[in-house]
C-alpha positions, 0 to 999 in steps of 0.5 A, a space after each residue: 870494285 871495277 866492274 867487267 863484262 867479259 864474253 867467252 866466245 866457243 866456236 868451231 873452227 876448221 883446220 887450216 880454214 883460216 878465212 873461214 875461222 876469221 869469220 867466226 871470230 869476227 862474228 862473236 866480236 860483233 855479238 859480244 859488242 851486242 851484249 855490252 862486253 868490254 872484254 871477249 875471249 876466243 880460243 887456242 889457235 882459233 885463227 888456224 884451228 887446232 891442232 894444226 900438226 905439221 902445218 906449223 912447220 910451213 912458214 907459208 902457214 905461220 905467215 899466213 896466221 900472223 897476217 890473218 891476226 893483224 887484219 883481223 885487228 884492223 878489220 874489227 878497228 874499222 868496224 867500230 869494234 876497237 873499244 872491245 878488246 879481244 884476245 884471240 889464239 893464232 899460230 906465231 913465230 919467235 922472231 930472230 931465232 935460227 933453225 938448228 937440230 932439235 928446234 921446230 923448224 921456223 920457231 913457231 909459237 902457240 900464241 895469244 895476241 890481244 886486240 884493241 883499237 884496231 891493232 894487236 896490243 900485246 902478244 904472248 906464247 904459250 909456256 908449257 907445251 904438253 907432250 904426252 897423251 894426244 899432244 906433241 907440242 914439243 915437236 911443233 912449238 918453242 915456248 914462251 918465257 913471259 907472263 903476259 898481263 894487260 890492263 883494261 879498265 882499272 884491271 889487270 888481266 893475265 892471259 894464259 893458254 891451256 896447258 899453262 894452268 895444267 902446270 904450276 907456274 902462271 897461276 903464281 905469276 898471275 898473284 905475284 903480278 896483282 891481277 885481278 882476272 885471269 883469262 885462259 883460252 883453251 883447246 882442250 879436247 874432251 875425254 869422259 868426265 874431264 869437265 869434272 877435272 877442268 872445273 876442279 883444276 880452274 878453282 884450284 888455280 883461281 885460288 892460288 892466282 888470288 883472283 877469277 878465272 875465265 876458261 873459254 875452250 873450243 867446240 867441234 870435231 877434228 879428225 879423232 879429236 872432239 873438243 866439248 866447249 864448256 867454258 867457264 868462269 870460277 870465282 871464290 871456290 865456285 863455279 859461277 857461270 858455264 857454257 854448254 858442251 858440244 855447242 857453239 855459245 857466248 858465255 857472258 858474265 858480269 864480274 867485280 874485280 879488284 883494281 889494279 894496284 902495281 905497275 912494276 913487272 915481277 918475276 913469277 916463279 920462272 915467269 918474267 911478267 910483261 905488262 901492257 895498258 890499253 888506256 881504258 877507263 874504268 867502266 861506269 857502275 852498272 847493273 850486273 845481270 845474273 849468270 848462267 850455267 849449262 846444266 852438268 850432263 849424265 855420263 852417257 849423254 856426255 859421251 853420246 854427245 861427243 860421238 854425235 858431234 864428232 862424226 857431225 863434223 867429220 862429214 862436214 869438214 871433209 865436204 860429204 853430205 851422206 854417209 852409209 854403213 852396213 846394217 846387220 841388225 846387230 847393236 854396234 851398226 844400230 847404234 852407229 846408224 842411231 848416231 849418224 842419224 842424230 849427227 847428219 839426219 836420217 835423209 843422209 844415211 844410208 844402210 846397206 843389209 847383206 844377208 848370207 845364208 847364215 844371216 838370221 831371220 831376226 837380224 834381217 828384220 831388226 835392221 828394216 825395223 831401224 830404218 821404220 824407226 828412224 826413217 834412214 834409207 836401207 837397200 839390201 843387196 843378198 851376198 849368197 851367189 857371190 859367196 858361191 862365186 867366190 868359193 867356185 874359184 877359191 874353195 876356202 874354209 874355216 876362217 877365211 870363209 868366214 872372212 870372205 863374207 866380210 870382204 865381199 860385203 865391204 867391196 858393195 859398200 865402197 863401191 857405192 861410196 864411189 858411185 854416190 859419194 858416201 862416207 862409209 862408216 866402220 861399225 866395230 867397237 873398241 873391244 873387237 878392235 882390241 883383241 882384232 875381231 874386226 876383218 880387214 878390207 871386210 867390216 874394218 872398211 871406211 873412212 870413219 868409225 864412231 864406236 872406235 873408242 867405245 867398249 862393247 858394254 859402253 855400246 849397250 849402255 849407250 843404246 839403252 840410254 838413247 832409247 830412254 832419253 826418246 822415251 822421255 821426250 815422248 819418241 819412239 825408241 830408234 832401236 829395236 829392243 831385240 837389238 840391244 838384249 839379243 846374244 852378240 854374233 858375227 852370224 858368219 857360221 850357222 849358230 855363231 856367238 862371240 862367246 864361242 871364242 871371247 869371254 863374257 863381254 863385261 870380263 873382257 872390258 874388264 880386263 881391257 881396261 887395266 890392260 890398255 887403258 892402265 898398261 897393267 902387266 900379265 902378272 897385275 891382273 892374275 894377282 887382281 883375280 882374273 883367270 891366268 888362262 884367259 889373261 894369257 889368251 887376251 893379251 896375246 890377241 890385243 898384242 897381235 892385232 897391232 897391226 889391224 888397228 893402224 889400218 883401222 879409220 879414225 874414230 872420235 877419241 872418248 876415253 883416257 887412252 884412245 887407239 891412235 893418238 894416245 896409244 902408240 905400240 910398235 907393230 913388230 915386237 917380240 915382247 909378250 906379256 906372261 902371268 908368270 
């Protein structure tokens, strides 16, 4: 059987930085050539970054992507890399299509280009355009209708793009074409445990195609999305090689593949197979390398890695160097601070403690202990006199007085941000955001919210995991134990606890998972055994807080249903869930 050395380059592009992304591609191709690869595949839309959203509707942007891809091919040929077949994702457009209502302006296409011998020898557009969850691809792209099969070194290689393998069709077309290898380029966002699903899906599609499948995925943060890499190769019903999650990598794999045996262009279901031939000879027999398999990460390690990468890239790609956050001594701000230290380094993390008359001594001490353990900067700006000054003018009480404290703190944080160029981090968690327990223009201010998609119970798990992982490495745990074990409180009035107005967080998160993530009704929740009064009260809080969530900063998506791209509900709505 013919041999082929393939390289899967999971790189970290930036949306809109076409020149910088091309440099990433060139460096990856050079590295693949140095490893003796015959084929290198890079992620979906790597030339432009992904997702480009409405940039796809700008003709100037589409043309820049097309021009850069053509110039990339010429550059690789001039550098003596023309013998290496390169598959890259780029933004293209359907030629000769007229604009009309219901069709994306300019007919953009999410495409793959096959580059060899200094030119683009073939290209193919994504067939299946996802229009669920975080995806709006029907808004931006025109689907392709052909399955591309490229002959290289005596092997027929079928090329697909991301969603194509999540739907039926392309794998069957690959089998009909007699493909010896299926290559899938991807921009597949992270969700908890999605790596398990991907591996199973790749094995299923490889079985349907009747050949090994190579899956290369993007890595990096892009606004709310995190791409985790996790590129892999499957064959004979098993994962034979796997790249790590959350970092750039070049996965090099040697494969023995079925020889090309047909030259016709059959129809594979709804797709017509289009063929291209690179004219390259069969590779001389060589000693294959043993494949590498990156270890699977446990759940907390995987989620934590996504949060760190999402924050790191948001900071770097938006031109910041430092971050600032309010440090109350509570578990949310503490975990956010530790994530920030791991993402950008403690020298670039600035914490501000803003004690009021109701702040407990242990909270102030816990914030100071966190700073000592991590090395982050900590300043203290007391707000007691500021509260008195406001109260002389306003005379607020109750919740209005409590929120005044949060808003005074926010003014301090934003003032320091404006003065020194810090990115302010909001520290609220998903449970609080669900029920509206965040103060607009108070603790909700900021440019990024690392815990936006992290439930309160998961916050505690991640804090405990981070400490345990430090112990395993022989380091001091960064989070004071008292911060994890103490009862949560906003400390905006004497003796205040979160449980004064909310059920225990384990119960609350159970309800929220069913309502927010699963779209279950109040009747369903009561039938499951939840107390009717609690269900009615919590669901009313969730529904009334939609306007707050719309104004909350973006944060990394880790769940199936995050607030933002995934869950979209009207602010103005008279619909209310009832348990009867």
